[in-house]
N, C-alpha and C positions, 0 to 999 in steps of 0.2 A: 504494500500500500504506500502510495506516495505521500510524503510528509507535507502537510498544508503550510503555506507561507503565512506567517503571523505578522500583524501590524500592531503598533503601539496605540493604546486607547487611554486617554486621560479624562477622568470625570470626578465628580464629588458625590458623596453619599453621606447620609447621617452617621455621625460617630457611633451611635449605638448599633446601627446595622453593620458597620464595618467590624465592630467588636464581636458581634454574633457570628459573622462569617469567619473571622479568624479563629474563634473558639471551635466552630464546626470543622474547619479545615484541620486544626490540630487534633481533634478527637477522631477524625476519619483518616488521619495520616496522609493528607493530600495538601497541595498548595492552594492558596486562595484563588489563584488564577484558574485552576481546574474547576473549582466550584462555580466561578463566575461564567466560564465557558459553558458549563452544563446548564446553568440557569438561563443564559441567553438562548441556547439551543432549544430548551423547553419553551421559552417564551415565543420564539419563532413558530414552533409547532402549534402552540395554542392559537395563535392568530392566523395561521395558514388555514385552519379549519373553519374560520368564520368568513362569511361573505363580506367583501369590502364595501364600505359605505361610499356612495357616489357623492362628489362634492359639487 
């Protein structure tokens, strides 16, 4: 399987949310980035199932 090229993403999130993600990453033995990638992929799947609103 070909390794996907990654790009840098800079954003801000609430401090409490970041703390929770860091705790979850530590408890699961994974990096925060891995959890964020998983969350973004799940979010894309969620919205792909919904019909798009016309503007």
